DOKE-906194 format. One line per field, with one value per residue (C-alpha): residue number from 1; residue in three letters; x, y, z. Coordinates in Angstrom, 2 decimals, m for minus. Example, Ala and Ser with C-alpha at 12.3 -4.5 7.8 and 13.67 -1.06 7.14 Angstrom:
! DOKE-906194
nr 1:2
rest Ala:Ser
u 12.30:13.67
v m4.50:m1.06
w 7.80:7.14
! end
This chain:
! DOKE-906194
nr 1:2:3:4:5:6:7:8:9:10:11:12:13:14:15:16:17:18:19:20:21:22:23:24:25:26:27:28:29:30:31:32:33:34:35:36:37:38:39:40:41:42:43:44:45:46:47:48:49:50:51:52:53:54:55:56:57:58:59:60:61:62:63:64:65:66:67:68:69:70:71:72:73:74:75:76:77:78:79:80:81:82:83:84:85:86:87:88:89:90:91:92:93:94:95:96:97:98:99:100:101:102:103:104:105:106:107:108:109:110:111:112:113:114:115:116:117:118:119:120:121:122:123:124:125:126:127:128:129:130:131:132:133:134:135:136:137:138:139:140:141:142:143:144:145:146:147:148:149:150:151:152:153:154:155:156:157:158:159:160:161:162:163:164:165:166:167:168:169:170:171:172:173:174:175:176:177:178:179:180:181:182:183:184:185:186:187:188:189:190:191:192:193:194:195:196:197:198:199:200:201:202:203:204:205:206:207:208:209:210:211:212:213:214:215:216:217:218:219:220:221:222:223:224:225:226:227:228:229:230:231:232:233:234:235:236:237:238:239:240:241:242:243:244:245:246:247:248:249:250:251:252:253:254:255:256:257:258:259:260:261:262:263:264:265:266:267:268:269:270:271:272:273:274:275:276:277:278:279:280:281:282:283:284:285:286:287:288:289:290:291:292:293:294:295:296:297:298:299:300:301:302:303:304:305:306:307:308:309:310:311:312:313:314:315:316:317:318:319:320:321:322:323:324:325:326:327:328:329:330:331:332:333:334:335:336:337:338:339:340:341:342:343:344:345:346:347:348:349:350:351:352:353:354:355:356:357:358:359:360:361:362:363:364:365:366:367:368:369:370:371:372:373:374:375:376:377:378:379:380:381:382:383:384:385:386:387:388:389:390:391:392:393:394:395:396:397:398:399:400:401:402:403:404:405:406:407:408:409:410:411:412:413:414:415:416:417:418:419:420:421:422:423:424:425:426:427:428:429:430:431:432:433:434:435:436:437:438:439:440:441:442:443:444:445:446:447:448:449:450:451:452:453:454:455:456:457:458:459:460:461:462:463:464:465:466:467:468:469:470:471:472:473:474:475:476:477:478:479:480:481:482:483:484:485:486:487:488:489:490:491:492:493:494:495:496:497:498:499:500:501:502:503:504:505:506:507:508:509:510:511:512:513:514:515:516:517:518:519:520:521:522:523:524:525:526:527:528:529:530:531:532:533:534:535:536:537:538:539:540:541:542:543:544:545:546:547:548:549:550:551:552:553:554:555:556:557:558:559:560:561:562:563:564:565:566:567:568:569:570:571:572:573:574:575:576
rest Met:Lys:Ser:Leu:Phe:Gln:Asn:Lys:Val:Leu:Trp:Leu:Val:Gly:Gly:Ile:Leu:Leu:Gly:Gly:Ile:Ile:Thr:Tyr:Thr:Phe:Ser:Ser:Gly:Ser:His:Ser:Glu:Ala:Glu:Gln:Thr:His:Gln:His:Asp:Ala:Lys:Glu:Thr:Thr:Tyr:Thr:Cys:Ser:Met:His:Pro:Gln:Ile:Arg:Arg:Asn:Glu:Pro:Gly:Gln:Cys:Pro:Ile:Cys:Gly:Met:Asp:Leu:Ile:Pro:Val:Ser:Glu:Ala:Asn:Asp:Glu:Gln:Asn:Pro:Asp:Ala:Val:Lys:Met:Ser:Glu:Thr:Ala:Met:Lys:Leu:Ala:Asn:Ile:Gln:Thr:Thr:Ile:Val:Gly:Ser:Glu:Asn:Thr:Asn:Ser:Gly:Leu:Arg:Leu:Thr:Gly:Lys:Val:Gln:Pro:Asp:Glu:Arg:Leu:Thr:Val:Ser:Gln:Thr:Ala:His:Val:Gly:Gly:Arg:Ile:Glu:Lys:Leu:Leu:Val:Asp:Phe:Thr:Gly:Glu:Glu:Ile:Arg:Ser:Gly:Gln:Thr:Ile:Ala:Tyr:Ile:Tyr:Ser:Pro:Glu:Leu:Val:Thr:Ala:Gln:Lys:Glu:Leu:Leu:Gln:Ala:Phe:Glu:Asn:Arg:Glu:Asp:Gln:Pro:Glu:Leu:Phe:Arg:Ala:Ala:Lys:Glu:Lys:Met:Arg:Asn:Trp:Lys:Leu:Thr:Asp:Asn:Gln:Ile:Gln:Gln:Ile:Ile:Asp:Ser:Glu:Lys:Pro:Leu:Asp:Ser:Phe:Pro:Ile:Val:Ser:Asn:Thr:Asn:Gly:Tyr:Val:Ile:Glu:Lys:Leu:Val:Asn:Ser:Gly:Asp:His:Val:Met:Thr:Gly:Gly:Ala:Ile:Tyr:Lys:Val:Ala:Asp:Leu:Ser:Arg:Val:Trp:Val:Met:Ile:Asp:Val:Tyr:Glu:Ser:Asp:Leu:Asn:Ser:Val:Lys:Lys:Gly:Asp:Val:Val:Asn:Phe:Thr:Val:Pro:Ser:Leu:Pro:Gly:Glu:Thr:Phe:Gln:Gly:Lys:Ile:Ser:Phe:Val:Asp:Pro:Val:Ile:Asn:Ser:Lys:Thr:Arg:Val:Ala:Gln:Ala:Arg:Val:Glu:Ile:Ser:Asn:Thr:Gln:Leu:Lys:Leu:Lys:Pro:Glu:Met:Phe:Val:Asn:Ala:Thr:Ile:Leu:Pro:Asn:Lys:Lys:Ala:Asn:Lys:Glu:Thr:Ile:Thr:Val:Pro:Lys:Ser:Ala:Val:Met:Trp:Thr:Gly:Lys:Arg:Ser:Leu:Val:Tyr:Met:Lys:Ser:Thr:Thr:Glu:Gln:Gly:Ile:Tyr:Phe:Asn:Arg:Arg:Glu:Val:Thr:Leu:Gly:Asn:Glu:Leu:Glu:Asp:Ala:Phe:Glu:Ile:Glu:Ser:Gly:Leu:Thr:Ala:Gly:Glu:Glu:Ile:Ala:Thr:Asn:Gly:Thr:Phe:Ser:Ile:Asp:Ala:Ala:Ala:Gln:Leu:Ala:Gly:Lys:Pro:Ser:Met:Met:Asn:Val:Ser:Gln:Thr:Glu:Ala:Lys:Gly:Glu:Thr:Val:Ala:Glu:Thr:Gln:Gln:Asp:Val:Pro:Val:Thr:Lys:Gln:Gly:Ile:Gln:Gln:Met:Gln:Ala:Met:Phe:Lys:Ala:Tyr:Phe:Ser:Ala:Lys:Glu:Ala:Leu:Ala:Asn:Asp:Asp:Glu:Ser:Glu:Ala:Lys:Ser:Gln:Leu:Ala:Ser:Met:Asn:Glu:Lys:Leu:Lys:Ala:Val:Asp:Met:His:Gln:Phe:His:Gly:Glu:Asn:His:Met:Thr:Trp:Met:Gly:Tyr:Gln:Lys:Gln:Leu:Ser:Thr:Glu:Leu:Lys:Thr:Ile:Leu:Glu:Ala:Ala:Asp:Ile:Glu:Ser:Ile:Arg:Lys:Ala:Phe:Ile:Pro:Leu:Ser:Asn:Ser:Met:Ile:Gly:Leu:Ala:Gln:Gln:Phe:Lys:Pro:Leu:Gln:Glu:Thr:Val:Tyr:Ile:Leu:His:Cys:Pro:Met:Ala:Gly:Ser:Asp:Gly:Ala:Asp:Trp:Leu:Ser:Glu:Glu:Glu:Glu:Val:Arg:Asn:Pro:Tyr:Phe:Gly:Ser:Ser:Met:Leu:Lys:Cys:Gly:Gly:Val:Lys:Gly:Glu:Ile:Glu
u 274.53:273.95:274.18:271.60:269.17:269.61:268.87:265.63:264.52:265.21:263.19:260.27:260.22:260.45:257.54:255.42:256.22:255.52:252.23:251.26:252.05:250.02:247.15:247.14:247.31:244.33:242.29:242.80:240.44:237.72:238.07:234.94:232.93:234.00:233.24:229.77:229.20:230.27:227.98:225.12:225.63:225.68:222.40:220.84:221.91:220.11:221.25:219.02:219.25:218.04:216.83:215.25:214.00:212.64:216.24:217.23:220.69:222.38:225.76:227.12:227.46:225.99:222.40:221.83:219.54:221.37:224.79:224.61:226.20:223.76:223.15:222.23:218.67:217.22:214.99:214.25:210.52:210.60:212.24:209.11:206.85:208.70:205.53:205.22:205.42:207.62:206.70:208.08:205.93:206.77:205.73:202.45:201.71:202.49:200.23:197.52:197.48:195.24:194.58:191.97:191.43:188.86:185.95:182.49:179.89:176.13:175.29:172.21:173.72:172.19:172.86:172.95:171.37:169.66:166.32:163.44:159.88:157.37:153.54:151.76:150.96:147.73:146.50:147.37:144.48:143.80:141.11:139.52:137.08:134.07:132.93:134.96:135.34:137.43:138.83:137.43:138.99:141.16:140.38:143.26:146.12:149.37:151.03:150.88:147.43:145.08:141.64:138.59:135.90:133.00:135.13:134.74:138.18:137.58:135.00:134.57:132.64:131.22:128.89:127.86:126.90:124.95:122.87:122.29:121.10:118.56:117.31:116.97:114.93:112.60:112.15:111.39:108.58:107.06:107.70:103.98:103.42:106.84:108.32:110.67:112.24:112.85:114.46:116.69:117.81:118.77:120.60:122.61:123.73:124.66:126.84:128.87:129.37:126.97:125.45:121.72:122.24:123.85:121.02:118.46:120.30:120.03:116.32:115.78:117.71:115.50:118.40:121.58:124.91:127.58:130.49:129.98:131.76:134.02:133.81:136.59:135.76:138.77:140.76:144.46:147.22:147.84:151.19:150.93:148.85:148.22:146.23:146.02:143.11:142.06:143.19:140.80:140.30:138.71:136.10:138.00:141.09:143.19:143.36:145.34:147.17:146.16:147.89:146.56:149.64:148.16:150.18:153.48:156.19:159.86:161.81:165.28:168.08:169.70:172.94:173.41:176.04:173.64:170.57:171.26:171.11:167.67:164.47:160.75:159.79:163.11:162.70:163.87:164.75:165.17:165.74:165.12:167.74:165.01:163.52:166.51:166.00:163.09:163.36:160.73:160.28:158.58:158.95:159.97:156.82:158.33:161.76:162.09:162.72:164.52:167.73:167.87:170.34:171.71:171.97:172.60:170.21:166.92:164.41:162.98:159.59:158.54:154.92:154.53:151.50:151.80:148.67:150.59:152.12:155.67:157.02:156.84:157.51:161.14:162.54:165.86:166.08:168.98:167.84:169.24:167.91:167.92:167.87:165.65:168.00:167.70:168.19:171.68:173.33:177.08:179.23:182.75:182.49:185.18:184.98:184.65:187.89:189.77:188.80:190.63:187.55:187.90:184.47:183.25:186.87:188.70:191.84:192.73:196.15:197.06:199.43:202.19:204.95:208.32:211.71:212.63:209.67:206.05:204.86:201.65:200.63:197.88:195.01:192.20:188.71:185.24:182.69:179.15:176.43:177.29:176.19:176.11:179.85:181.09:181.26:180.37:183.21:182.16:185.66:189.32:189.38:188.99:188.27:191.40:193.45:194.67:194.02:194.60:191.34:192.63:195.40:195.13:195.76:198.98:200.14:199.22:201.06:204.15:203.96:203.72:206.68:208.76:208.04:205.83:202.35:199.66:196.23:197.88:200.39:199.44:199.13:198.50:198.44:198.70:196.33:195.80:196.97:194.52:195.32:193.39:192.62:194.13:192.81:193.64:190.79:190.59:187.14:186.32:186.35:184.48:186.28:184.66:186.06:189.56:189.33:188.19:191.16:193.52:192.34:193.15:196.64:197.29:196.66:198.92:201.81:201.37:201.45:204.58:206.31:205.25:206.80:210.01:209.98:209.41:206.11:203.83:200.92:200.85:201.23:198.19:196.23:196.95:196.20:192.88:192.19:193.12:190.63:187.87:188.84:188.70:185.16:184.18:185.14:181.87:181.94:179.39:182.09:183.83:182.26:182.34:185.12:186.80:183.88:184.73:188.47:187.95:185.78:188.67:191.14:188.68:188.24:192.00:192.88:190.16:191.61:195.17:194.19:192.27:195.44:197.53:195.08:195.07:198.89:200.37:203.60:205.39:207.30:204.02:202.70:205.77:205.38:201.74:202.67:204.43:201.31:199.39:202.06:201.94:198.18:198.57:201.21:198.87:196.01:198.14:199.27:195.75:193.85:196.64:194.66:197.59:198.28:202.08:204.62:205.16:208.03:208.24:211.07:212.58:214.47:216.27:216.62:212.93:210.69:211.90:212.46:212.74:209.84:208.47:206.60:205.25:206.77:206.03:209.77:212.78:214.55:214.72:213.05:212.61:209.32:210.36:213.41:212.98:215.96:217.97:218.32:216.53:218.41:218.34:216.89:216.53:214.10:212.71:210.30:207.89:204.23:203.57
v 82.67:80.94:77.49:78.48:79.70:76.43:74.40:76.32:75.72:71.98:71.82:73.66:71.35:68.31:69.52:70.02:66.53:64.96:66.79:65.59:62.00:62.21:63.88:61.25:58.45:59.70:60.79:57.80:55.62:58.24:59.92:58.44:59.25:62.92:63.12:61.69:64.16:67.05:65.86:65.42:68.96:70.30:68.62:69.98:73.56:75.81:79.35:82.34:86.11:88.36:90.84:88.24:85.26:83.54:82.71:79.19:77.62:74.45:76.16:79.56:82.28:85.58:86.54:86.61:89.64:92.02:90.43:90.14:87.11:84.27:83.23:79.75:79.03:75.88:74.12:70.90:71.50:73.11:69.99:68.10:70.83:73.52:75.62:76.07:79.62:80.01:82.75:83.77:84.49:88.18:88.26:86.54:89.15:92.04:90.55:89.80:86.14:83.97:80.25:77.84:74.10:72.78:71.00:69.65:72.23:72.35:74.39:76.21:79.65:81.52:83.77:87.47:89.83:93.21:94.39:96.86:96.97:97.45:97.64:94.42:94.90:92.94:95.44:98.51:100.14:103.30:105.69:107.04:109.68:107.77:110.77:113.21:116.84:119.46:118.87:121.73:120.74:117.99:117.12:114.62:116.70:115.01:111.63:109.38:110.49:107.73:107.45:105.34:103.82:106.27:109.33:112.37:112.89:115.54:117.67:117.66:119.83:117.74:119.18:115.65:114.97:118.25:117.20:113.77:115.33:117.46:114.32:112.62:115.49:115.54:111.80:112.08:114.61:112.20:109.02:108.23:108.33:107.05:104.89:103.10:106.42:107.26:103.86:104.32:107.78:106.39:103.44:105.83:107.65:104.37:103.47:106.57:105.07:107.43:105.88:105.73:108.35:110.74:110.18:110.87:114.08:115.34:114.60:116.24:119.38:119.68:121.19:119.79:120.08:122.04:120.68:116.99:115.00:112.04:109.32:106.83:103.21:101.76:101.87:102.59:105.18:107.47:106.45:108.66:111.78:111.99:115.24:118.75:121.13:122.54:119.52:117.97:114.23:111.78:109.28:106.57:108.75:107.94:110.54:108.62:105.34:103.84:100.98:98.88:98.54:96.04:93.48:94.27:92.61:92.46:92.34:90.85:91.39:88.06:88.21:85.89:83.87:83.27:82.17:78.45:78.92:80.60:78.60:79.14:78.21:79.23:80.92:84.54:86.53:90.25:93.41:97.08:99.69:102.06:99.37:98.22:95.07:93.78:90.76:89.79:86.40:85.11:82.66:83.23:82.99:83.84:84.16:86.26:84.08:87.00:88.80:92.57:93.32:96.45:95.40:91.68:90.66:88.80:89.53:87.10:88.05:87.62:88.43:89.94:90.94:94.62:95.41:97.70:99.52:99.25:98.38:101.25:101.16:101.87:100.86:99.02:95.57:93.26:89.72:86.31:83.44:80.08:77.37:74.32:71.56:68.29:68.69:68.14:67.88:67.82:69.45:70.85:74.65:77.34:81.14:83.04:84.87:81.55:80.93:82.27:82.22:81.17:79.69:76.31:75.05:77.32:77.46:77.58:77.78:74.90:75.59:73.15:73.53:71.78:72.17:74.58:76.90:77.62:76.89:77.45:75.13:75.75:73.26:73.07:72.65:72.29:74.72:73.80:76.15:79.71:80.56:83.84:84.10:80.74:78.24:74.57:72.39:69.46:68.05:68.91:69.28:67.00:67.81:68.54:70.25:73.81:76.54:80.30:82.16:85.73:87.27:84.73:87.42:88.37:84.74:84.58:87.83:86.43:83.34:85.48:87.66:84.52:83.30:80.46:79.54:81.86:83.14:85.93:83.97:80.28:78.85:75.17:72.96:69.21:67.56:63.79:63.36:65.91:69.36:72.15:75.05:78.45:80.31:83.76:84.75:87.77:88.69:92.31:95.15:98.27:101.50:103.07:100.33:100.85:104.60:104.03:101.74:104.28:106.91:104.50:103.79:107.53:107.98:104.96:106.44:109.79:108.04:106.12:109.37:111.02:108.14:108.50:112.20:111.32:113.30:111.42:113.86:113.80:110.02:109.58:112.09:110.24:106.85:108.20:109.40:105.96:104.43:106.68:105.84:102.14:102.56:104.37:101.46:99.96:96.17:95.97:97.15:93.76:90.99:87.21:85.74:89.14:90.23:87.82:88.40:92.13:91.48:89.56:92.36:94.98:93.24:92.71:96.32:97.66:95.73:96.86:100.52:100.41:99.21:101.96:104.76:103.66:103.66:105.93:106.98:106.86:103.69:101.86:103.22:101.89:98.42:98.30:99.63:96.32:94.08:96.94:97.15:93.38:93.60:96.53:94.63:91.67:93.97:95.64:92.30:90.89:93.76:95.88:99.11:101.52:103.29:103.36:100.75:100.59:98.98:96.56:97.64:95.59:96.52:93.55:95.45:96.23:93.91:90.49:89.05:92.18:94.22:95.35:98.39:99.84:102.87:104.86:105.34:103.03:105.42:103.99:106.20:103.89:104.45:102.10:104.10:107.53:109.86:107.49:104.90:106.55:104.64:101.19:98.62:97.92:97.07:93.58:93.53:95.60:95.56:96.73
w 108.21:104.88:106.50:109.14:106.44:104.50:107.61:108.20:104.63:104.95:108.18:106.53:103.49:105.74:107.83:104.76:103.45:106.83:107.12:103.66:104.57:107.78:106.00:103.28:105.85:107.86:104.90:102.63:104.62:104.84:101.46:99.97:103.11:103.07:99.39:99.99:102.82:100.58:97.83:100.27:101.64:98.10:97.35:100.53:99.86:97.42:96.72:96.04:95.57:98.36:95.74:93.43:95.49:92.38:91.43:92.61:92.04:93.32:93.73:94.76:92.20:91.15:90.42:86.65:87.07:89.41:89.83:93.64:95.33:95.88:99.48:100.80:101.83:103.36:100.89:102.77:102.53:99.08:97.66:98.70:97.28:95.35:95.09:98.87:100.26:103.33:105.81:109.17:112.22:111.88:108.22:109.11:111.75:109.40:106.71:109.30:108.26:110.43:110.25:111.56:111.83:109.36:111.01:110.26:111.18:111.07:108.01:109.27:108.69:105.80:102.88:103.75:101.21:101.07:99.76:100.02:101.24:98.40:98.27:97.38:93.69:94.09:96.70:94.64:92.74:90.74:91.96:88.78:87.69:86.36:84.38:82.30:83.34:85.13:88.64:90.70:94.04:95.48:99.09:99.20:97.86:98.91:98.61:101.66:102.88:103.99:102.38:103.23:101.07:100.73:101.52:99.27:97.77:95.03:93.23:89.47:87.03:84.20:81.51:80.66:84.28:84.53:81.50:82.99:86.28:84.38:82.62:85.98:87.45:84.41:84.57:88.28:87.56:84.99:86.96:87.27:83.51:82.43:85.23:82.82:81.79:85.45:86.09:83.02:84.20:87.62:86.05:83.89:87.06:88.72:85.72:86.56:90.04:91.79:94.90:95.60:98.34:95.84:93.36:96.08:97.09:93.51:93.49:96.88:95.85:92.73:90.78:89.22:91.02:89.13:91.21:91.80:94.54:93.64:96.29:97.04:96.33:98.20:101.46:101.55:101.24:98.30:96.83:93.74:92.97:89.24:88.82:90.25:90.72:87.35:85.34:82.84:83.03:80.65:81.71:83.59:83.99:87.09:89.86:92.49:92.93:96.25:98.08:100.93:103.15:105.59:103.63:101.87:99.83:100.80:97.55:98.12:95.58:94.73:92.74:89.81:91.67:94.59:92.64:93.06:96.83:96.86:96.42:96.83:100.40:101.98:105.34:105.51:108.61:108.07:110.03:109.28:110.32:111.53:113.80:115.88:117.93:115.83:113.55:111.00:109.38:106.25:103.39:99.80:97.69:94.30:92.64:89.48:86.41:84.69:85.77:85.51:82.70:84.42:88.08:87.35:90.13:90.34:93.07:95.59:97.07:100.69:101.63:105.10:107.19:108.11:110.10:112.47:109.47:110.84:107.40:104.95:101.20:100.20:103.60:103.28:104.85:105.73:105.04:105.88:103.77:105.54:102.85:103.32:104.40:106.23:109.97:111.34:107.96:108.63:105.94:105.73:105.70:105.50:105.83:102.56:103.34:103.07:99.46:96.42:94.22:90.57:90.02:91.27:91.35:93.77:95.93:99.62:101.29:103.61:106.52:107.42:110.01:109.78:111.46:108.65:109.25:108.32:104.79:102.85:100.02:97.48:97.50:94.96:96.41:94.92:96.33:97.30:98.53:99.49:103.03:104.95:105.67:104.43:101.59:101.80:100.50:98.34:97.96:98.59:102.39:105.37:109.00:111.04:108.31:108.91:106.35:106.09:106.76:106.59:104.53:101.70:99.10:100.91:100.73:97.06:96.41:98.17:95.96:92.85:93.92:94.52:90.98:92.21:90.92:92.23:91.31:89.32:87.28:87.24:83.76:84.40:87.45:87.49:89.94:90.09:86.52:85.18:83.82:85.46:83.12:83.66:86.68:85.36:83.04:80.79:82.05:81.21:83.70:82.60:81.77:84.82:87.05:85.60:86.23:89.82:90.46:88.88:91.38:94.20:92.81:92.47:96.20:96.93:94.93:96.72:100.11:99.11:98.15:101.43:103.40:101.38:102.36:106.07:105.92:108.33:108.04:104.24:104.20:106.46:104.41:101.17:102.75:104.02:100.48:99.18:101.62:100.27:96.68:97.60:98.95:95.76:93.49:92.22:92.45:89.63:87.21:87.58:85.56:85.82:87.95:88.25:90.43:93.25:92.76:93.29:96.36:97.92:97.22:98.44:101.79:102.21:101.33:103.61:106.57:105.80:105.40:108.68:110.42:108.82:109.65:113.31:113.46:116.13:114.37:111.04:111.91:112.53:109.24:107.43:108.93:107.87:104.42:103.64:103.38:101.76:99.03:98.49:97.93:95.55:93.58:93.28:92.25:89.58:88.19:88.20:86.54:84.95:85.38:84.98:81.70:82.11:83.13:86.90:88.78:91.68:93.95:96.77:99.92:101.54:104.83:105.45:107.45:108.50:105.03:102.89:101.55:98.18:96.93:93.69:91.99:88.87:88.34:88.39:90.76:94.29:96.90:99.87:101.78:104.60:105.71:104.17:104.34:106.56:103.74:100.82:98.08:99.68:97.27:93.57:90.79:91.21:88.26:86.25:85.31:81.79
! end
């Protein structure tokens, strides 16, 4: 038995030695090649954390933040541009990201603004009492009534006028002996704007009138009644303000950022909501040289004939200003939704597709004129390139969450050897604006909690409330560059909330809650409106590439799975 065991051991050792010799023989010639291949594979493989995608390592290991094992990720494209944002087709659909090919377009579209119809100030007059006294009766006693020249509009009792009438009658009796006195008495009456017919009526009646008629000296509509029956007026005191509305002004509100695009002589097309199907046209005759300090707008004036009186003062109008340009001017234009606005130097996201997937790269562009729904591009784009035209804030939020440069966290960017200044500016937002955003975040947190509790009805109710709070945020509370930044978030959030509120079931709500949360994270990081620290939580199982959400607590209560996987996820970051 012992001899048999020894034989088996000898055969085993011999096999091992033989295998080693064979292995050495076959591997000696290709050792360097295998080593090169191993090194090449190591260079091509980058490892990241599913919970913290900003972590990048060249070798396996554990995440320095959460301790999870790092997983390999293809970085073939990122090695060419490490700032690129990779997105799957599913993620693009959830974030409602759309792209378009840049082309040269005729820039005859205009700038869309709003305004009001106002009376022509030059055709507005005051109807006065030419003699002092007490208003006995108003024949035109409400605003909006039409009056005609020569129409009796009121009666006045004037002791001074009674005395003057008596003087006139005495002078009339002595006209043969003292004709000059008679002429002087009549001239005194004319100075009080009495007509020759009225003077003759006094003479024919042979007694003074106690209640004397006031006659209109203009045509138009009463736009303001300044006295009531029984009021005392001084000589020259105004009774009515009267406007001739046969010609009116359309006063268009032009925001400070749009003033360079509006010039005297520009053609304006405008419509009035109460006159559907009708379009009016005029030219800008004047642009205010001073901006209103409260509304931050200047007004552009358009003079319009209004003989049919269709346009009435205080009517709202929707105007499109068509700038004077040379015919057939070809310029690169992009939709406003494509631009991450930071002033004249702004950003767009370029789409590129490789074997590894779809990537978006930031590109700086220089803006030209602002049109109705687009910007002209002076430099930075060429025809044929593909850019994101919807969902740009979602892409930017994804870049920020991955620890890559974005609108929210970029400090400096090198472009053509030049340093571009920081894009994040500490431009003030009013206290009211902060409070309005806080109300919106409160509804978001309530909706998140309802989804974690599997309460579809409450989630929809809170999201509807969030939508109303979003509409209530006053854009005028955001100053400088923050104004346009907010406008971009507002449009993105409005689209995402519309999708959620149309969702048929709680699973559809949860899918749509992913891009909404990304936008809210970006908003919180941009404006920091919350009074307490909030947390960014991440679930690697939600969506196609994991999903994030905001929480007021570090405790994980997953809105994407609810009770089925309530604790799935972890803290990814925080916003102080």
